[in-house]
C-alpha positions as CSV (number, residue, x, y, z in Angstrom):
1,L,10.3,17.6,-7.9
2,K,7.4,15.2,-7.1
3,V,9.6,12.2,-7.5
4,A,12.2,13.7,-5.1
5,Q,9.4,14.4,-2.6
6,L,8.2,10.9,-2.9
7,E,11.7,9.5,-2.3
8,E,12.1,11.8,0.8
9,L,8.7,10.8,2.2
10,L,9.5,7.1,1.7
11,R,12.6,7.5,3.8
12,V,10.6,8.4,6.8
13,R,7.1,6.9,6.2
14,H,5.9,3.5,5.2
15,C,2.6,4.9,3.8
16,V,2.2,7.7,1.3
17,F,-0.9,9.2,-0.4
18,L,-0.3,10.4,-3.9
19,L,-3.2,12.8,-4.1
20,G,-4.6,14.3,-7.3
21,P,-7.1,14.1,-10.1
22,A,-6.9,11.5,-12.9
23,G,-4.1,12.3,-15.3
24,S,-2.0,14.1,-12.7
25,A,1.0,11.7,-13.1
26,K,0.5,9.8,-9.8
27,S,1.5,6.5,-11.4
28,T,4.2,8.1,-13.4
29,C,5.7,9.5,-10.2
30,W,6.2,6.2,-8.4
31,K,7.2,4.4,-11.6
32,A,9.9,7.1,-12.2
33,L,11.2,6.6,-8.7
34,Q,11.2,2.8,-9.1
35,W,13.1,3.2,-12.4
36,A,15.6,5.5,-10.7
37,F,16.2,3.1,-7.9
38,M,16.6,0.2,-10.3
39,E,19.0,2.1,-12.6
40,S,21.2,3.1,-9.7
41,G,21.8,-0.6,-9.2
42,E,21.7,-0.1,-5.4
43,T,18.1,-0.7,-4.8
44,K,15.8,-3.4,-6.2
45,V,12.1,-2.6,-6.1
46,V,9.2,-5.0,-6.5
47,V,5.7,-3.6,-7.0
48,R,2.2,-5.1,-6.8
49,D,-0.5,-2.8,-8.0
50,L,-4.2,-3.3,-7.2
51,N,-7.5,-1.4,-7.2
52,P,-9.2,-2.1,-3.8
53,K,-12.5,-0.8,-5.1
54,A,-12.6,-3.4,-7.9
55,V,-13.0,-6.3,-5.5
56,S,-15.2,-7.1,-2.5
57,T,-13.8,-6.8,1.0
58,H,-13.6,-10.6,1.2
59,E,-11.6,-10.7,-2.0
60,L,-9.3,-8.0,-0.8
61,Y,-8.5,-9.2,2.7
62,G,-9.7,-12.8,2.7
63,F,-12.5,-14.8,4.4
64,L,-13.4,-17.8,6.5
65,D,-15.6,-20.3,4.5
66,E,-18.5,-22.4,5.9
67,Y,-15.9,-25.0,7.0
68,K,-13.9,-22.4,9.0
69,E,-11.0,-22.6,6.5
70,W,-9.2,-19.4,5.7
71,H,-8.8,-18.1,2.2
72,D,-6.4,-15.2,1.6
73,G,-7.5,-12.1,-0.3
74,L,-5.4,-10.1,-2.7
75,F,-4.0,-7.7,-0.1
76,S,-3.2,-10.3,2.5
77,S,-1.6,-12.7,-0.1
78,I,0.6,-9.8,-1.4
79,M,1.7,-9.0,2.1
80,R,2.5,-12.7,2.7
81,E,4.4,-13.0,-0.6
82,F,6.4,-9.9,0.2
83,A,7.2,-11.2,3.7
84,R,8.5,-14.5,2.4
85,G,10.1,-13.9,-0.9
86,F,12.3,-11.7,-3.1
87,E,15.8,-12.3,-1.7
88,G,18.0,-9.2,-2.2
89,V,15.0,-6.8,-2.8
90,H,15.3,-3.6,-0.8
91,R,11.9,-2.2,-1.4
92,K,8.5,-3.8,-1.8
93,W,5.7,-1.5,-2.7
94,I,2.0,-2.3,-2.6
95,V,0.3,0.3,-4.7
96,L,-3.4,0.7,-3.9
97,D,-4.8,2.5,-7.0
98,G,-8.3,3.6,-6.2
99,D,-10.0,6.2,-4.0
100,L,-10.3,5.6,-0.3
101,D,-13.5,4.0,0.9
102,T,-14.6,3.6,4.4
103,E,-15.4,-0.1,3.6
104,W,-11.8,-1.1,3.0
105,I,-9.6,1.6,4.5
106,E,-10.4,1.0,8.1
107,S,-8.9,-2.5,8.0
108,I,-5.6,-1.0,6.7
109,N,-5.3,1.6,9.5
110,S,-3.5,-0.9,11.7
111,V,-1.0,-1.5,8.9
112,M,-0.6,2.2,8.4
113,D,0.1,3.0,12.0
114,D,3.3,2.2,13.9
115,N,2.1,-1.4,14.6
116,R,2.5,-2.2,10.9
117,V,0.2,-5.3,11.3
118,L,-2.8,-6.5,9.3
119,T,-5.3,-8.3,11.5
120,L,-7.4,-10.7,9.4
121,A,-10.9,-12.0,10.1
122,S,-9.2,-15.3,11.1
123,N,-7.5,-13.3,14.0
124,E,-4.2,-13.9,12.3
125,R,-1.8,-11.0,12.3
126,V,0.3,-10.4,9.2
127,P,3.2,-7.9,9.8
128,L,4.4,-5.4,7.3
129,T,8.1,-5.9,7.0
130,A,10.7,-3.1,7.0
131,E,11.1,-3.4,3.2
132,Q,7.3,-3.1,2.6
133,Q,5.7,0.3,1.9
134,L,2.1,1.3,0.9
135,L,1.5,3.8,-1.9
136,F,-2.1,5.0,-2.3
137,E,-3.1,6.7,-5.6
138,I,-6.2,8.7,-4.7
139,S,-8.1,11.7,-6.1
140,H,-9.5,12.9,-2.7
141,L,-9.6,12.4,1.0
142,R,-13.4,12.8,1.3
143,Y,-13.9,9.5,3.1
144,A,-10.7,9.5,5.1
145,T,-10.8,9.9,8.8
146,P,-8.3,12.2,10.6
147,A,-6.7,9.0,12.0
148,T,-6.2,7.6,8.5
149,V,-4.8,10.9,7.1
150,S,-2.4,11.3,10.0
151,R,-0.8,7.9,9.3
152,A,0.5,8.7,5.9
153,G,2.7,11.2,4.1
154,I,0.8,13.2,1.4
155,I,2.0,14.5,-1.9
156,Y,-0.4,16.6,-3.9
157,M,-0.1,16.0,-7.6
158,N,-1.5,18.8,-9.9
């Protein structure tokens, strides 16, 4: 049931929160859907999984060094990789596996809304392509603003 709900939400949303405690099969849900897509032979799915709380904001989004040279972070480099590559891939999922934190989630709000654009500290704008979708594996919405919550579909895993 949860896999079918995820598939339905991903048809209409480009951001989905898989919400539930540890061990509630959040990862299993999206991996099962990825497997189903791949087994059907109709849809290829590429996934990049990262924990945004395991790195600093600079390491996540990127930074300008003392010489004003830009260095991409994990999230921005994944978005660029997905925008450029993977010919014939119909779905490109960025899975953010770690609870929402006000420190990093606010920068993703512009990606989550209808603009679908990440604005970097270098003032560069990296668009989220039509094939790209964000999946958040989170245990609570304690630090999410109403604006953040309203930008995503939510599946409660219990």
